[in-house]
N, C-alpha and C positions, 0 to 999 in steps of 0.2 A: 291258393295255400300249398307250397310245395315240399311239406314234411314228409319224412321218409318213417312209415311206420312197419315194424316186423310185427306179424302175428302168427303164431302158432297154434297149431289145429286148425287149420284155416279153411280146409276141407271139410269142419263137419259143422254140425246145425248152428250152434252158435258163432264159431268162426266164420261161417259164410256170412252171418248178418252183420257182425262186426264190418267185414270187408265191404258188404255194399252201404252200411255207415259211412263209413268212412270214406270211400271211392267219392261221394257226394259232395266231399269236402274237400274234394281236389287232391288228397295224398298220393304220393308211389306208396303203394302196397308191396310188401316183400313177403309175398306168402310160404309158410314155412307147412308140410304135413309129411308123414310118413307114406300116405295112399298116394300114390303117383299119379293111376288116373284121373282119381277125383280132382287133384289137385292141378291139371294140366287144363282139363276142362271148367276150373274154376278159374286159372290164367285167363283164358282167353277170353271170358267175359269183361274184361277187363283191358284188355289190350295193353297197350306201351304203358298204360299206369300201373301194370304191375310185373311183379318177380318172380317165378317158384322156382323154390329150393326143396328137393324132397331131403329130409333129413331123418335120422333115427335119433332124437332127442337126447337119448341113452348115448348114446356115442359122443365123446366129450372132444373128438378130434374132428367130428362132422360138426359141431356145434361153433369150433376154433374156423375151421372153414367156411363154415357159413358166415361169419363175421369178417372176417378175411374178402369175402368178397363184397359184402357190403360195404366197406371201405374201400375199397377198390373203384367201387361204382359210384357211390353216393358220397363217401367220404365223410360221412357221418350218419349219425342215428339219432331221431328225434323222440320215438316213442317205441316201446316194447311192450308186446302186450302178451303176456304169459298165457295162453288160452287152453293150449291141450291138456287134458285130463282122458282117466280111463276110471271104471269103476266095474268090480265083480260081486256079484252079487253071490255070496257062500259062507256059511258059517266058519269061524275061525277055527275051530277042533276039526276039521278038515281039509283045511287051503295045504297046500304045497308051499314048501319053504321060497320054490324059487318065484311064486305067484306073487308071494307076499313081496319079495325082495323088487319084481318085475313093477308092480303097482306104486311103489314108494320112488320108485326109480323116476319113470316114469311125472308122478304126481306131482313128489317133492323136491328130489335131490336136481331132475333137469331144469325146472324155471331157475332157482337158487343158480346152479351153475350158468345159465345165461344171462344173466342178470348181472352176475359178476365180471363173465367174459366182457357185457356190451358195456361197461362203464366208459371205458375210454372212447368209446364210439358216441357214446351219450352225453361226455363231459365236453363235445365239440359244437354240440346241439345249443341255441340262445334259450329253449324252453322244455328243457328234460323230461318224460314221463317215460317211468314204470308204471303197467297197469295189469293185476291180477287177478284172472277169475278162477275166484275161491268158492265159496259155497257155505249154505246154511249149513251143512255137514261140518264146517270150520268151528261152529259154533255149539251146534247140537249134536251128540252121538246118533248112530246108525247102527242100531245093531246087528241089520241083515247085511253090512256093508262096512265092517270094523277096520280095513285097511284105507280105503278111501276116506274114511273121518278120520283117522292118524295122520293121512297124509294132508287134511286140508285144517286138521288142527295146529301140524306144523307149519304149513304155507302160509298159516293167518299169523300166527306171531313171529315168523320170521318176516314177513314183508311190512308191520309194526313194527320191529326192530329194527328191519334196514331201513327202513322211512323214516324213522327218528333219526339215526345216523346221516343219510345222505342229504335229506334238504336243507340244510347249512351249506352242502356241497354244492347244490344247485342241480338236484335231480329230485323230483316228486316221485314218490314213491306209495302208491294206491292198490286198494284191494275193492273187488267187488262180491259180495254174498247171493248171489242168484238161490234161490230155494225151485223145485221141480220146476224143469224149462224142456217144452213140449221138442226134444229130440229125437234121433233112431237110439241114441243112448240111454233116455228114458223109458222108450217104448219096450227096450231089451231088458231093463231092468223090471219094469212092470210084468214081462211076461214071464220073468223068472222069478218074482215073488219078492221082490225088492221094499225096501223102506216103505213102509204103509205111511207112515207119518207124515210123510212129504205129499200125500195127495189129500190130506184133510181139505184143501181148497185146491181150485183149476187149474194145471201147470199154467206157467206163463207162457209167454212167446220168446223166439230166440231175438226177436226184434227189441223187448224191451231190455232185453239184456244190451243188446248194441247200444240204445241209447244211452245207458247208464255210463258206457267206455266214451261217450260223445260228450255226458256231463263232465266225466271226470279229465278228458283232455282239455275242456273250459273252465273247469274249476276243480282241478285237483285237490281229493283232501286223502286222508288215510284210509278209509273205508266208506264205502255206497251200496244200498240195498235197493234192486228194483221193488220186493217188497218189505217196505221197512218194517210192515206188521208181524212179517215172518220173525225179520231177525229181535225184532224187540221181544216178541214171545219166547225165542229161542234163548237170549241170553238171561231173560226173567228165570226161564224154567233152571238153568245153569248156577242161578245164586243159591238153589239149593240141590245140589246132586244127588244128597241122599233118598230125595224123595221120587227121583229116577224111574225106579222100576216100578212104582204105584201108577205117576203119571201117565208114564208111557201106556199101561195097560188099560187107562181111563180111555186113550183117546187112538189106541191100535182100530177099534172096530170103527169110530169114524172115518179112519184115513182107510183101512181096507174096503170099507163103501166105496170112496172117492176113487181108489185106485179100480174099483170093479167098473165105475160111471166112464174112468177114463179108457179104458179098455172099448167098452164099447161105442164110444166117440170115436177111436181110431177103428173098428170095425164098419160104423158106417162112413167112415173114409177110406174104407177100402184097403185099410195097411194090415189088420190082423182078422184073423178068422178064428171060431171055436168046436173044436171037432173032440167029439166023446168028452166035453167038460173038460177043456186043456183047450187054452189059448197058443195061438201060434201066430208069428211074424208073418207076414206074407213077402 
């Protein structure tokens, strides 16, 4: 299979798992990330089946240059995977306006702009797909990371709308809703006291999300979840939003216990340590 796939956030935990999974299918990987050293190391693993681009996704000129380079080298794009995202755990009333705008730009604006700019190249594919890593946080609110939740709620709604529009034009637009996934981003979130509700069950692995991407490529649909039960429970809870304050309080203790179990698991793996009652990443 010689399909061309562009993956943003390729050097991250989920991104690398997606790259590994798709490389096994013989695809040519266009790897995009802002972390140059990690990106180049990743590209070396795949040799001539990968092309690396260091790019700031919030820079529209950089996105235009990226797609122009893809056009020059391949003439088309078969699959776009909008995977890059950041999360900052901080109460809304203490956040800076700049940090709010930055997180929204990376998580919401960038994938929408990149998708729009990629459409001419996608239309040259015989089987074009756009796959976005959204999140269960795009279904259920996360009080400790409200901007992340806002960006994912927005991305989910946008991709559903775009999917309904573009399907008749030959482009399948799909979203994946991972729950907590064992990545460096989740580890930092746990250390910083992030959303405890996501730890009610053990975090899944990046490979679980990558498997959903592979399934989306073969059988495109509007939405898919690695843990279907989490999405069902989140959707069910949102049918009664006025009950959220009470239901979140009831679930919080269970989630906090799960977070502590996760941190102890990380310590056993040599990734965290507890000093004077405070958890630190090594």
